[in-house]
N, C-alpha and C positions, 0 to 999 in steps of 0.2 A: 210476819213476828218471827223472831229470832228461835232457833231450835237449839237447844243446849243440852249436853250430855251430863248426866249427874250421877257419879259411881254410888251405888247402894252400900260398898263398904265405909265408903267415907260419910256418906249422908249429909243433911243440911241441920245447920246450927239454929236456923230458926225460918219461918215461913214468913212468905209475903202476903199481906192481904190486899186483893186488888178489887176493885168495883166491875172491872170487865175483863177482858182477856188479859192472863198475867204472863210474865216472863222471868224465869228464874235462871240466873246466870252461873254458869260455872266456868268461865273463863278467867286468865291469869289478869294480873293489874297490868296496866299501862296503856298506851293509846295508839301504839305502832300496829302495824300488820304482824308484826312478830309477836304481839301478844296473844294472837288466836293461835291456840294449839292445832297442828296439823292432825287430823286424824285418818290414820292410813291403816287401821285394824281391820282384820277380815271377817269381822262378827256378821252372823247373821241378823239382818235387822227387820222386825215387824212393825210397821206404823199404823196409826189411825186406831188404835185400842181405847174403847170408849169407857170411863169408869165413872160411877155415882154412887159415893161411899159416905156415910154419916159414923160419927165417932163420937168419945166422950170429950174430945178436944180436936183443934185443928191438926196437931202433931198425929193422933192417933188415927183420925181419917185419912191423913194424906199417906201414912204408913200402909194403911189397909186398901188403900187405892192402890197402890204400886203391886203390893201381893196380889190383888185380882188382876193386874195387868199383866204379871208374871205368867199366870196360870192360863188367861185368856190368849198371851200372846204364843204360849209354847203350842196351844191347842191349833192356832191359826198357822205356826211355822210346819208342825208336823202333818198337818192336812195339805199344806202347798208342797212339800217335799214327798209326800209318801202317798198321798190321796186319802188319808184315813186320820182321825183326831186320836191324841193319844194325851196320858195325863200322867204328871209326876208330882210327885210330894214337895212342898214348899222348903225342905233343907237340900233336895237334889235341883229345884230350881235356883236357889240361892247359888249353889256352886257353877251353875251354868250361865245366868245373867251378868253380862259385864258392864250393863250401864242402863239407865232410863233415859230416855229422850222426852222433854217436856215440849209438844206441840202447841198445847193450850190448856190453862187450867183456870180454875176460879176456886179461891180457898176462902170459906166461911168459919165462925168459930166451932161449928159442929160438923161441917158437911163439907166433901171435896168432890168438884166436878172436873173433870179433865179428859182430853184427847192425849194419849201418850204412845211412845214408840219403845219397844224393847229389844236389846241388842244380847245376843245369845253368842258364845263361846263357839266358834265354828267348829273347830275339832270335836271338843266334847259332844256338841249335838249332832254333828255328823256321825260319831260313833254310835251313840244312843239309837238314832233313827235308822242307822246301817246305810248312809247314802255317801257318795263321794264327795269330798270336800276340795278336790284339786281344781285350780282354776289357770286355765292357759292365758297368759299374759302377752301383751303386745312389746314391742321393742321399746326401752325407755323414751317416754316422749315429754320434752319440757314444755310446761304448759306457761301460756302468756296471759293471765287474765287482763285483757284491755276493754276499759270503761268510757264512755262517752257520756258526759252530764254536764250541761250548759256548755255545751258546744266544744269542750275541750277533752281530748283524749290522755288518760292516765293509766300506768301501769303499776309501777310501784314508786314514780315521782312523789306522790302523797297517798297517804294512809285513803284505801276505797271501800265501800260495802261490798262491791264486787270480789276483792281479794280475800275479804275476811270470809266471806261465803265460800268460796273455793277451798280455804283451810278448814271450814267447819265440815266439808262433805267427806262422807265417809267412803273411799275408793277401794276399800279391801274386797269388796265383791264385784268389782269391775274388772272387765278383761284388758282394760287400757292401764299401762304402768306410768301414772302420771309421777312427772318429777315437779314438784310443787316447792315453791320458793317462800320464804317470810318476808321478803324485802328489805332485808338489811345488808349491810356491808355494800359492795359493790353491785348488789342487783339493780339498783335505781339507775346506775350508769350504764351497765351493762344492756338491760331489757327496760326500754322505755316505748312510748308511744310512736316515735320516729323509727325505732329499730324494726317494729313490724312492718315498715313500707320498704325495707331493704331486700333486695334479691339476690347480693352478691353471696355465694355459696362460700367463700373464703373467710368472711367475718362471721358468718353464722357457724362454721365450723368451729372456730375458737370459741365463741361463746357455748357451744353446745358440749365441747369438750371441757370446758370450765365446769359444767355442771353433771358431765357423765351420761349425756343424752344423745339420741342417735336422731331423732328429728324433733320438729316443734308442732305445737297446736296452739293456734290463736283463738281464744274462747271471747268473742265480742261481745258487749252489751251496750245499747243505746238507751236511755233514760230519759224521758220525756215525760214533765211535771206539767198539769193543765195548772196548777196554782199551789203555793206554798201550803203543804199538809192535805192536799186533795189528792185526785186520783194519780196514778203513775201507770206508763205503758212502758213496758220492756221489750225492745226488739233484740233479739238473741241471734246470733251467727255462730256456727262452728266452722273453724278454717283449719286449714293443713299446710305445714311447710311453708319455706320461705317466700314462695309465690302466693300463698294464702288462698290456696283453692277451696272453693266452698264446699262443705259438707252438708250443712242443713242450716235453715233460718226459720224463725218464727216470732210471734210477737205474744205477751202476757200482759193482764191488766190487773191492777188491784185498785179499791175503791179511796184509800187513803195512804197517806204517808208512811205510818206505823205499820203497815204491812209491807215494806220494803224488801226486809230480809227474808221473809216468806215468798215473795215473788221471784227473789234471787235463786233461794234454794231450789225452787221448782224448775227456774231455768236450767240450773246446771243439773237437775235429774235429766230433764230432755236433752240437754246436749251431750250428756254422758251415755245416753242411750243412741243417740245421733253416731258418735264415735265408735262404740261398740258395733252397731249394724255395719258401718263403714269398714271396720276391721274384718268381720266375718266375710263381707262382699269382695274383700282385696282392695279395697279404695285406700286403705290407710297403710299402704307400704312405704317404708323410710325412702327419703330420695336418694336414688343412687347417686348423684353428684355429691351429696354430702358424706358419702362413704369413701369417695376417691381423695387421696393424699397427694397433692402435688409436689414434685422433687422440690427441697429447699434449696434456696441460692445462697450460695457460700459467702462469706464475705472477705474483703480483701486481707484480712489478717488470717484467716482461715487456711486460703490460698497460699498467703506465704509461708504459713507454719508448715504445709503438706510438702511445698517446694523444698523448704529447708530439711526436713525429714526424710525426703525423698534423696537429697542430695549426700546427706550423711549414710543413708543405706546403700548407696551404689558405690562399689570398690574401686578405687583409682588403678587404671592399668598401670602395671610395671613393665619397662623392657624387659625382655627376656633374649637368650641367645638365639632363638630361632625366629624373632620378629625381624622384619626387613625394614629399614631405615633409609631415607632418601641420602644420596652421597653427592657431592661435586666432583666432577673428574674436568681435566683440559683435554681438548679436542682440536688438534691442529688441522686444517681441511685445506688443500690446494684450491686457491681461488683466482682463475684467470681473468675473471671479468665480475662487474656487479652481478651482473644475471647468476653467475655461477656461485656468488655468496648466496644470494636469496635461497636459491634452489637447494643448496647445501644446509641451511638453518631450518626451510620447511621440511626436508627429507629428514633431517636428525631429530626434530620436534613430532615425527610421525613415528618413529621406533618404539615400539611397545615398551613400558617402564621407564620413557624420558618424561621427566616432569617439566623441563625449561632448556631452552638453547639459545644463547646470548653472546653476540659477538663481542669480544673484548678487545681486540686487536685486528684492524683490517689491513690487509696488505694485497691490494689488486695485483694480479700477474704474479703473485709469491703465495706465501704460507699466510693465512689468516688462524686468528686464535679464537675457540668459543669456549664458554663456560657452559658445559651441561649437569643438568639435576638428573639424577637415575636412581631408580630403586632397586639398589643392589650393588654387587662389587663390579669392578672395573672388568674382570672376566667377562660377566653377562653382558656389561654394554658393548664388548668387542664382537661377542657372538651375535648379538642381535645386529650390528652394524653389517657383519659378514653376511648374515642371511639377507639382508637387504640389497646385497651386490657390491658394497663398499669393499676396497682393499685397505686392510688395516694392519699398522705396526703398533707395537706395544711397547713403551717404556715404563718408567717409575711414575706411575700416577699420569701418565700421558698418552693419548693415542692419536697417531697421525693417519688421517683417513684420505682416500682419493678414490674416485671412480674407477670400476674395474675396465680393462680394454682400453684407458686413456692412451692417446697417440703423443702426448707430449710426455716427455721424461726428461728431467733434466739432469744436467751432466753429472753432477755430484747430489745424489738425494740425501738430503739431511736426514740423521736420525731424530726421531722424536726425543725432546730434551724437557726436563721438568724445570724450566726458566719461569720466573714470577713476573718478570715484565719483557716479553720477547720484543725484538727490535721491530719497529713499524717502518714501513715504505709507503 
């Protein structure tokens, strides 16, 4: 049977007269999972309070039953927290009670029989009883309520009794920080039965970031019906993480289909206890791989934009007076043979600072002309050649070179001249 929270401050406009076990609804209108309000209050809850009250009419009997339930509930709570019973006035209890949970009720014309639960404000009750109300919570855990019924697995693809039961669950007193969803918007697309089979951390990380969670809990139930309206067996399993590591599993049974909500509510309480026990023992730690953020791969547009920005930020070098540029000079060389020409080219190219040496005019047995590229002034080239053992004569932009100690000396040694096209022989 469905457990419903009914606020004393609101009250009930009318009473439902039921022949057997009754259900009083205090839920919103609508048929979707989002119609069930998520109760995440941290109230102290006392359940199983039995009342049997008579009155002048059904409403008076019911209100009297709730008054008695408040008193009994406070005695049970104080004994549970402090070890001894205490009492308060009805006016003080009215300020402490945040809701009445109808577990089972029978309403007659003059009599009210029910099993109720009472919710007490945690901070106020703790202050009166002198107990600590602080609760150490886990990291935010995304809850995925997976239901198998008729061989089909569903999460939020369609409204399920399992998701409604989790939304009814009062998790304020639990050490697990559940992130529960209503199944609206993109929930059905991001979280479905197929998603629970994925192990890839990248996709799970995207989903968890969407809801501000650190890890995932898959609460699973398999409903097995013997026949319509007959006994139902629920096989429950508590799983943790993208790998669905098992935490606990068990089975519960009810004798008729009308008790499905009671079956699911009892299963949720045991699953929550299993999760809390796993947290206390250190088994419910967030997956380390989910906390790792891999570097994002930049797109071609981003790389092009960064290159353009770097090009703009890099200053363009400007020539200065002290900078050295490559200059081109004419070098005349004595070449008595082809071997001497080749040797002269190789020797000139080996001079430090020479970038190139190309023969532009060939004169075997005479003076050939080379075009030499040199990093520096002509005086520097002359000094470098002399250091390599060449005899050098300098003219305006022209150098005449020959090997030192040469036995062949022409009768009239020509002076180097800056001619653009020397005569070839």
